[in-house]
C-alpha positions as CSV (number, residue, x, y, z in Angstrom):
1,M,111.3,-108.8,114.2
2,R,110.7,-104.9,113.7
3,Q,107.9,-103.5,112.0
4,D,105.3,-100.8,112.6
5,K,102.9,-102.1,115.4
6,A,99.5,-101.2,114.3
7,K,100.0,-103.6,111.3
8,P,99.8,-107.0,110.9
9,F,101.9,-109.9,112.3
10,Y,102.8,-112.3,109.7
11,F,103.6,-115.8,111.0
12,K,103.9,-118.9,108.9
13,Q,100.5,-120.4,109.6
14,F,98.2,-117.0,110.7
15,T,98.5,-113.4,111.2
16,I,98.0,-111.4,114.2
17,H,96.1,-108.2,113.9
18,Q,96.7,-105.8,116.3
19,D,95.7,-102.1,115.5
20,R,93.2,-102.5,118.1
21,C,95.1,-104.0,121.1
22,R,96.8,-102.7,124.1
23,M,99.7,-104.5,124.2
24,K,101.2,-105.4,120.6
25,V,102.7,-109.0,119.1
26,G,106.3,-109.3,121.0
27,T,109.0,-111.9,122.1
28,D,107.6,-112.2,125.4
29,G,104.4,-113.9,124.3
30,V,105.7,-116.0,121.5
31,L,108.6,-117.0,123.9
32,L,105.5,-118.3,126.5
33,G,103.6,-119.9,123.5
34,A,106.5,-121.9,122.3
35,W,107.9,-122.8,125.5
36,A,104.7,-123.7,127.4
37,D,104.9,-127.6,127.9
38,I,101.9,-129.2,125.9
39,S,102.7,-132.8,126.4
40,G,98.8,-134.8,127.5
41,V,97.2,-131.3,127.6
42,S,93.4,-131.4,126.4
43,N,92.3,-128.0,127.6
44,I,94.4,-125.2,127.7
45,L,93.7,-121.3,129.7
46,D,95.2,-118.3,128.3
47,I,94.5,-115.4,130.7
48,G,95.1,-112.5,129.5
49,A,94.5,-112.8,126.0
50,G,95.6,-109.2,124.3
51,S,95.9,-109.8,120.4
52,G,94.9,-114.0,120.9
53,L,98.9,-115.0,120.1
54,V,99.4,-117.3,122.8
55,A,96.0,-119.0,122.6
56,I,96.9,-119.6,118.6
57,M,100.1,-120.7,118.9
58,L,99.2,-123.7,121.4
59,A,96.5,-124.0,119.2
60,Q,99.6,-124.6,116.0
61,R,101.1,-126.9,118.7
62,T,98.2,-129.0,119.7
63,E,96.6,-131.4,117.2
64,Q,93.1,-131.5,119.1
65,A,93.2,-129.5,122.4
66,I,90.7,-126.7,123.4
67,I,92.0,-123.5,124.2
68,H,89.7,-120.5,126.3
69,A,91.2,-117.5,126.5
70,V,89.7,-114.3,129.2
71,E,90.7,-110.7,128.2
72,I,89.3,-107.4,130.0
73,D,89.7,-105.3,127.5
74,S,86.8,-105.1,125.2
75,A,88.7,-103.8,122.1
76,S,91.7,-106.3,122.8
77,A,89.2,-109.6,122.7
78,K,87.0,-108.5,120.2
79,Q,90.0,-108.4,117.6
80,A,91.5,-111.6,119.5
81,A,88.7,-113.1,118.7
82,E,88.6,-112.1,115.2
83,N,92.2,-113.5,115.0
84,M,91.0,-116.8,116.3
85,R,88.4,-117.5,113.7
86,A,90.9,-116.2,110.9
87,S,93.1,-119.1,112.1
88,P,93.2,-122.8,110.6
89,W,92.2,-123.5,114.6
90,K,89.0,-121.6,114.9
91,S,87.4,-124.5,116.1
92,R,89.3,-125.0,118.9
93,L,89.6,-121.2,120.2
94,K,87.4,-119.2,122.4
95,V,87.7,-115.7,124.0
96,F,85.5,-114.5,127.0
97,H,85.3,-110.9,127.8
98,T,86.1,-111.0,131.0
99,A,88.3,-110.7,134.5
100,V,90.1,-113.8,135.0
101,Q,88.5,-113.1,138.9
102,D,85.0,-113.1,137.4
103,Y,85.6,-116.4,135.3
104,V,86.4,-118.6,138.0
105,P,83.0,-119.0,139.5
106,F,81.3,-119.5,135.8
107,A,84.5,-121.8,134.4
108,I,82.8,-125.4,134.1
109,S,86.3,-127.2,133.9
110,R,89.7,-127.5,135.7
111,Y,92.8,-126.7,132.7
112,G,95.4,-128.9,132.5
113,L,97.1,-126.0,131.0
114,I,97.2,-122.5,132.1
115,V,99.2,-119.4,130.8
116,S,99.4,-115.6,131.3
117,N,102.0,-113.2,130.0
118,P,100.6,-111.3,132.8
119,P,101.4,-107.3,134.0
120,F,104.4,-106.9,135.8
121,F,104.7,-103.3,137.3
122,S,103.5,-102.9,140.6
123,G,103.9,-99.4,141.4
124,G,106.0,-96.6,139.6
125,T,105.1,-93.3,137.9
126,F,102.4,-93.7,134.7
127,S,103.7,-92.3,131.2
128,Q,101.6,-90.2,129.2
129,N,101.0,-93.9,127.1
130,Q,97.9,-94.5,129.4
131,D,96.9,-97.6,127.4
132,R,100.2,-99.7,127.7
133,N,100.1,-98.8,131.3
134,S,96.6,-99.6,132.3
135,V,97.8,-103.6,130.6
136,R,101.2,-103.3,132.0
137,H,100.2,-102.6,135.3
138,T,99.0,-104.5,137.8
139,I,95.9,-102.6,139.0
140,K,93.1,-104.7,137.3
141,L,95.6,-108.3,137.7
142,P,97.4,-108.1,140.8
143,H,99.4,-111.0,140.9
144,G,98.0,-112.4,144.2
145,D,94.7,-112.5,141.8
146,L,96.2,-114.2,139.4
147,L,97.6,-116.4,141.5
148,A,94.3,-117.3,142.8
149,A,92.6,-117.6,139.8
150,V,95.1,-120.3,139.0
151,R,94.8,-122.1,142.1
152,S,90.9,-122.8,141.6
153,L,90.9,-123.2,137.8
154,L,94.2,-125.9,137.9
155,A,93.7,-129.3,137.4
156,P,95.5,-131.2,140.3
157,E,98.1,-132.3,137.4
158,G,98.3,-129.4,135.7
159,R,100.5,-126.7,134.7
160,F,101.1,-122.9,134.9
161,C,103.6,-121.1,132.7
162,V,104.5,-117.6,133.2
163,I,106.9,-115.0,131.5
164,L,107.9,-112.4,133.5
165,P,110.8,-109.9,134.1
166,F,114.0,-111.3,136.4
167,L,113.3,-109.6,139.3
168,E,109.3,-109.6,138.6
169,G,109.7,-113.0,138.2
170,L,111.9,-114.0,141.7
171,R,109.0,-112.3,143.8
172,F,106.3,-114.0,141.9
173,Q,108.1,-117.4,142.6
174,E,108.0,-116.7,146.4
175,L,104.5,-115.2,146.4
176,A,103.5,-118.1,144.3
177,Q,104.2,-120.4,147.1
178,S,101.7,-118.7,148.9
179,Y,99.5,-120.3,147.3
180,N,100.7,-123.9,147.1
181,L,102.0,-123.5,143.3
182,H,105.7,-124.8,142.9
183,C,108.1,-124.1,140.5
184,T,109.4,-126.9,139.1
185,R,110.6,-125.8,135.6
186,M,112.4,-122.3,134.4
187,A,114.4,-120.8,131.8
188,E,116.6,-117.8,132.1
189,V,116.2,-115.6,129.3
190,Y,119.2,-113.7,127.9
191,P,118.7,-111.0,125.0
192,R,122.2,-111.6,123.4
193,Q,125.5,-113.5,124.9
194,G,127.1,-111.6,127.2
195,S,124.1,-109.6,128.3
196,K,122.2,-109.1,131.4
197,L,119.8,-111.9,132.8
198,E,116.1,-110.0,131.7
199,R,113.3,-112.6,131.5
200,L,112.2,-115.5,133.3
201,L,109.7,-118.5,131.7
202,M,108.3,-120.7,134.8
203,Q,106.1,-123.7,134.9
204,F,104.2,-123.8,138.6
205,E,102.1,-127.3,139.8
206,K,100.5,-128.6,142.4
207,Q,102.8,-131.1,143.4
208,P,106.3,-129.9,144.2
209,K,108.8,-131.2,142.6
210,A,112.7,-130.9,141.8
211,M,113.0,-128.0,139.5
212,R,114.5,-128.4,135.9
213,K,116.8,-125.0,134.7
214,S,117.9,-124.0,131.4
215,I,119.4,-120.8,129.5
216,L,117.8,-119.3,126.9
217,T,120.0,-116.9,124.6
218,I,117.9,-115.4,121.9
219,H,120.2,-113.1,119.5
220,K,124.2,-114.2,118.7
221,G,125.0,-110.7,118.4
222,E,123.3,-108.4,115.8
223,I,119.9,-108.0,116.4
224,D,118.5,-110.8,113.8
225,E,121.3,-113.1,114.2
226,W,119.3,-115.7,116.3
227,T,121.2,-118.3,118.4
228,D,120.1,-122.2,117.5
229,E,117.9,-122.7,120.0
230,Y,116.2,-120.0,119.8
231,V,115.6,-121.1,115.9
232,Q,114.8,-124.3,117.4
233,L,112.2,-123.1,119.9
234,T,110.3,-120.6,117.7
235,G,111.4,-121.5,114.0
236,A,107.7,-122.9,113.5
237,F,105.8,-119.6,114.0
238,Y,108.2,-116.8,113.0
239,L,107.9,-116.2,108.9
240,K,111.4,-115.1,108.5
241,M,113.2,-117.5,110.2
């Protein structure tokens, strides 16, 4: 869905204002919010809330689940809170302006579902867009810190869902093993038919299980020509789908 990145993004049941958020509405967040397994979940944590998009999507998908979110950036946390309050599910949504590393000791519960659309560049050269880089690089949230927090905050039978680029996802899956978090479900995401594998949606649990793997292709060909599986996954959210 193309539009001015500073303008609000209108979904079917809610609106995301994003002019003060460092990271805007994107396909990764929508994929994560639509794909995460919510079955039997009563409380959810979103690590790195950004605009609040994923947390609000999960509120739409659940009837009674309480959704908490943590966001280290002050402006993003404030805008996420505003977006949550303007949504139909405001009573079940709350954002904390803090790093997840600092949130762990004070969390009052363990979560049945944790989700994250985390930073993923572990090195390289910073561009002039410092705000975007400060979110996308893994300086403030190294993947080891993220996995350690998930290990502490996840309920014994809980699930952790994350989206990452293909190579970073493979590295993340390997690193997760050292935190005794096992990949039990994975979707390989292709931008369009015939393109290279671009993203991995992954689910981790504390107990090892046989992995369930699937393939998700977003576009048939043209940029706004969606595949049936993508429409089925995200059609409850996008306004023009």
